[in-house]
C-alpha positions in Angstrom: 67.8 62.8 -28.7 64.1 62.9 -29.8 61.5 64.4 -27.6 58.1 66.2 -27.8 58.4 70.0 -27.4 55.5 72.4 -27.0 56.3 76.0 -28.1 54.0 78.7 -26.8 54.3 82.2 -28.4 51.7 84.7 -29.6 54.0 85.6 -32.6 53.6 82.9 -35.3 57.0 83.8 -36.9 58.7 83.0 -33.6 57.1 79.6 -33.3 57.9 78.8 -36.9 61.5 79.8 -36.6 62.1 77.9 -33.3 60.1 75.0 -34.5 62.1 74.6 -37.7 65.4 74.7 -35.7 64.2 72.1 -33.2 62.7 70.0 -36.0 66.1 69.9 -37.7 67.4 68.3 -34.5 64.7 65.6 -34.8 62.5 66.9 -32.0 58.7 66.6 -32.5 57.2 70.1 -32.2 53.7 71.5 -31.6 52.7 75.1 -31.0 50.2 77.2 -29.2 49.6 80.9 -29.4 48.1 81.8 -26.0 47.9 80.6 -22.4 44.5 78.7 -22.5 45.5 76.9 -25.6 48.8 76.0 -24.1 47.2 74.5 -21.0 44.9 72.4 -23.1 47.6 71.2 -25.4 50.0 70.4 -22.5 47.3 68.3 -20.8 46.3 66.4 -24.0 49.7 65.9 -25.6 51.9 65.6 -22.5 55.1 67.1 -24.0 58.6 66.4 -22.7 59.3 70.1 -22.4 57.5 73.4 -22.8 59.1 76.6 -24.3 57.0 79.4 -23.0 57.0 83.1 -24.1 56.4 85.5 -21.2 54.8 88.5 -22.9 51.5 87.2 -24.3 48.1 89.1 -24.3 45.5 87.9 -21.8 47.1 85.1 -19.7 50.8 85.9 -19.7 53.6 83.4 -19.4 53.9 83.7 -15.6 50.3 82.8 -15.0 50.4 80.0 -17.6 53.4 78.5 -15.9 51.8 78.8 -12.4 48.7 76.9 -13.7 50.9 74.2 -15.3 52.8 73.6 -12.1 49.6 73.7 -10.0 48.0 70.8 -12.0 49.2 67.4 -10.9 48.8 66.2 -14.5 51.3 68.7 -15.9 53.5 69.8 -12.9 56.2 67.3 -13.9 56.7 68.9 -17.4 59.8 71.1 -17.5 59.1 74.7 -18.5 61.7 77.0 -20.0 60.5 80.7 -20.2 61.7 82.7 -23.1 61.5 86.5 -23.1 63.0 89.8 -24.3 63.2 90.9 -20.7 66.7 90.6 -19.2 66.1 92.0 -15.7 67.0 89.8 -12.7 63.6 90.5 -11.2 61.9 89.0 -14.2 64.0 85.9 -14.0 63.3 85.5 -10.3 59.6 86.0 -11.0 59.6 83.2 -13.6 61.5 80.8 -11.4 59.1 81.5 -8.5 56.2 80.7 -10.9 57.8 77.3 -11.3 59.9 77.7 -14.5 62.9 75.4 -14.7 64.9 77.9 -16.6 64.7 81.4 -18.1 66.3 82.4 -21.4 66.6 85.8 -23.0 65.8 86.6 -26.6 67.5 86.5 -29.0 68.0 82.9 -27.8 71.4 81.3 -28.4 70.4 78.0 -30.0 73.4 76.0 -28.6 72.5 77.1 -25.1 68.8 76.3 -25.6 69.7 72.9 -27.1 71.9 72.1 -24.1 69.1 73.0 -21.6 66.5 71.1 -23.6 68.6 67.9 -23.6 69.4 68.3 -19.9 65.8 68.8 -18.8 64.5 66.1 -21.0 66.9 63.6 -19.6 65.8 64.5 -16.1 62.1 64.3 -17.0 62.5 60.9 -18.5 64.1 59.6 -15.3 61.3 61.1 -13.2 58.7 59.7 -15.6 60.0 56.2 -15.0 59.6 56.6 -11.2 56.2 58.2 -11.7 54.8 55.4 -13.8 56.0 52.8 -11.3 54.4 54.8 -8.5 51.1 55.2 -10.4 51.0 51.4 -11.0 51.6 50.8 -7.3 48.8 53.3 -6.4 46.4 51.6 -8.8 47.1 48.4 -7.0 46.4 50.1 -3.7 50.0 49.8 -2.6 50.9 53.5 -2.1 49.4 56.9 -1.4 49.0 59.3 -4.3 49.6 63.1 -4.4 52.6 65.2 -3.6 52.8 68.6 -1.9 55.9 70.6 -2.7 58.0 70.5 0.5 59.8 73.4 2.2 63.5 73.6 1.6 64.4 74.7 5.1 66.8 72.2 6.7 68.0 70.8 3.4 71.8 70.2 3.1 73.8 71.8 0.2 77.4 71.7 -0.7 79.3 74.7 -2.1 82.5 73.8 -4.0 84.6 76.9 -4.5 88.2 77.7 -3.7 87.4 81.5 -3.3 86.5 82.2 0.3 84.4 85.4 -0.4 82.5 83.8 -3.2 81.7 80.6 -1.3 80.6 82.6 1.8 78.2 84.8 -0.3 76.6 81.7 -1.7 76.3 80.0 1.7 74.7 83.2 3.2 72.2 83.4 0.3 71.1 79.8 0.8 70.9 80.2 4.5 68.2 82.9 4.0 65.9 80.0 2.9 67.1 77.7 5.8 69.4 75.7 3.5 72.4 74.6 5.4 75.4 74.8 3.1 78.8 73.1 3.8 81.9 74.1 2.0 84.5 72.2 0.0 87.7 73.8 -1.5 88.8 70.9 -3.8 87.7 67.8 -5.6 89.1 65.6 -2.8 87.2 67.5 -0.1 84.0 67.2 -2.1 84.3 63.5 -2.7 84.9 62.9 1.0 81.9 65.0 2.1 79.5 63.4 -0.4 80.6 60.0 0.9 79.1 60.8 4.4 76.3 63.4 3.7 73.3 63.1 1.4 73.2 66.6 -0.1 70.1 67.9 -1.8 72.2 70.3 -4.0 75.8 70.7 -5.0 76.9 74.2 -6.2 80.1 74.1 -8.2 82.2 77.1 -9.3 83.7 76.8 -12.8 86.3 79.3 -11.8 88.1 77.0 -9.4 91.9 76.9 -9.8 92.7 74.0 -7.4 91.0 71.3 -9.5 89.0 70.9 -12.8 85.4 71.5 -11.8 84.1 69.7 -14.9 86.0 66.6 -13.9 84.4 66.9 -10.5 80.9 67.1 -12.1 81.6 64.1 -14.1 82.8 62.1 -11.1 79.6 63.1 -9.2 77.4 61.9 -12.0 79.3 58.6 -12.3 79.1 57.8 -8.6 75.9 55.9 -7.7 75.2 57.9 -4.5 75.4 61.3 -6.2 74.3 60.5 -9.8 70.9 62.1 -9.2 72.0 65.0 -6.9 71.3 68.3 -8.6 74.4 70.2 -9.8 74.2 74.0 -10.1 77.1 75.5 -12.0 78.4 79.1 -11.3 80.4 80.6 -14.2 81.9 83.8 -15.6 80.3 85.3 -18.7 83.3 84.2 -20.8 82.9 80.5 -19.7 79.9 79.7 -22.0 81.7 76.8 -23.7 82.5 75.2 -20.3 78.9 75.7 -19.2 77.6 73.8 -22.3 80.2 71.1 -21.6 78.8 71.0 -18.0 75.3 70.3 -19.3 76.7 67.5 -21.5 78.1 66.0 -18.3 74.8 66.1 -16.5 74.6 69.5 -14.7 71.1 70.7 -13.9 71.2 74.5 -13.7 73.5 77.5 -14.0 74.2 81.1 -13.0 76.4 83.7 -14.5 78.5 86.1 -12.3 77.9 88.6 -10.8 75.4 86.6 -8.8 72.1 87.9 -7.7 71.2 86.4 -4.4 67.5 86.2 -5.1 68.0 84.4 -8.4 70.4 82.0 -6.7 67.9 81.3 -4.0 65.1 80.7 -6.6 67.2 78.3 -8.7 68.4 76.5 -5.6 64.8 76.1 -4.3 63.7 74.6 -7.6 66.5 72.1 -7.7 66.1 71.0 -4.1 62.3 70.6 -4.4 62.9 68.5 -7.6 65.3 66.3 -5.6 62.8 65.9 -2.8 60.1 65.0 -5.4 62.4 62.4 -6.9 63.3 61.0 -3.5 59.6 60.8 -2.6 58.8 58.8 -5.8 61.6 56.4 -5.0 60.5 56.0 -1.4 56.9 55.4 -2.5 58.0 52.7 -4.9 60.1 51.0 -2.2 57.2 51.0 0.2 54.9 49.6 -2.5 57.3 46.7 -3.2 57.6 46.0 0.5 53.8 45.9 0.9 53.6 43.6 -2.1 56.0 41.0 -0.6 55.0 41.1 3.1 52.0 40.1 5.2 50.3 43.2 6.7 49.5 41.4 10.0 52.7 39.6 10.7 55.2 41.6 8.8 56.7 38.3 7.5 57.3 37.7 3.8 54.1 36.5 2.1 53.3 33.6 -0.3 54.3 35.6 -3.4 57.8 36.1 -2.0 58.0 32.4 -0.8 57.0 30.9 -4.1 59.4 33.1 -6.0 62.4 32.1 -3.9 61.4 28.4 -3.6 61.4 28.2 -7.4 64.8 29.8 -7.5 66.2 27.4 -4.9 64.6 24.4 -6.7 65.9 25.5 -10.1 69.4 25.7 -8.6 69.1 22.3 -7.0 67.3 20.5 -9.7 64.5 19.2 -7.5 60.7 19.4 -7.6 58.3 21.2 -5.2 56.3 18.7 -3.0 53.2 19.6 -0.9 53.2 18.2 2.7 
């Protein structure tokens, strides 16, 4: 996978080392050494992903991330914050600033690579919807702009065969108004997603009743759930299964013991991204409807008529005649 990655770190040795590793994986890399330079480079270059150091003089990583996510021209770019700080409070602070993930130095390169690939895949999917929406807006067929929605009232699904663990996750999500249902097996999960459009699915990799990675694969393969965010919960010894989960399309992860605030922050980010994606799709659908219908009568317009008449005539072999 090739993609453009912007590395932001005030220590040149760090950017050179990380840039060399990513370059060896055929990523295109640029660097910046402070917050203002990062904002300018992100706007001009439009990278596919930003790796952002937290501890920088002047404008730190948190403020840089907030500004990136506050600008409509850069809010769609995934940001992974990288830091020597390993406290939960710092991770939560980064996630609340808008970061898509938070990795601790020294960075495990396999984990970083898995996150980069996962976030780039998602960004490219959203880019496709964004470009279509921008075209529709330029033609006057849709409204522009997007305000991040509240997550209260969103539906989530917790897949865990451990009652205490599942209840703790449900209670944490409920503090933000997220209504979480519970499934204990793969069969229960597939039945629930058939009837409910969940904004998030949380899957425990410690399940004993079924293989949670097979479940993640099934959810990604099914049309109605292939874009639903998947948040994996794992034990510290399950690193290899986590990486496999990202290969299968998981969006985010947490390691036990869980911190409720970090869980809530990651869940909010995933749900908001899902709402953003749904909004892009809905805007495009509305634009297509406007392009094919008459605004006064609501009937299909001449563009739709001519398109389908030509199709009918091609099938029948006749010619169009004016009367």
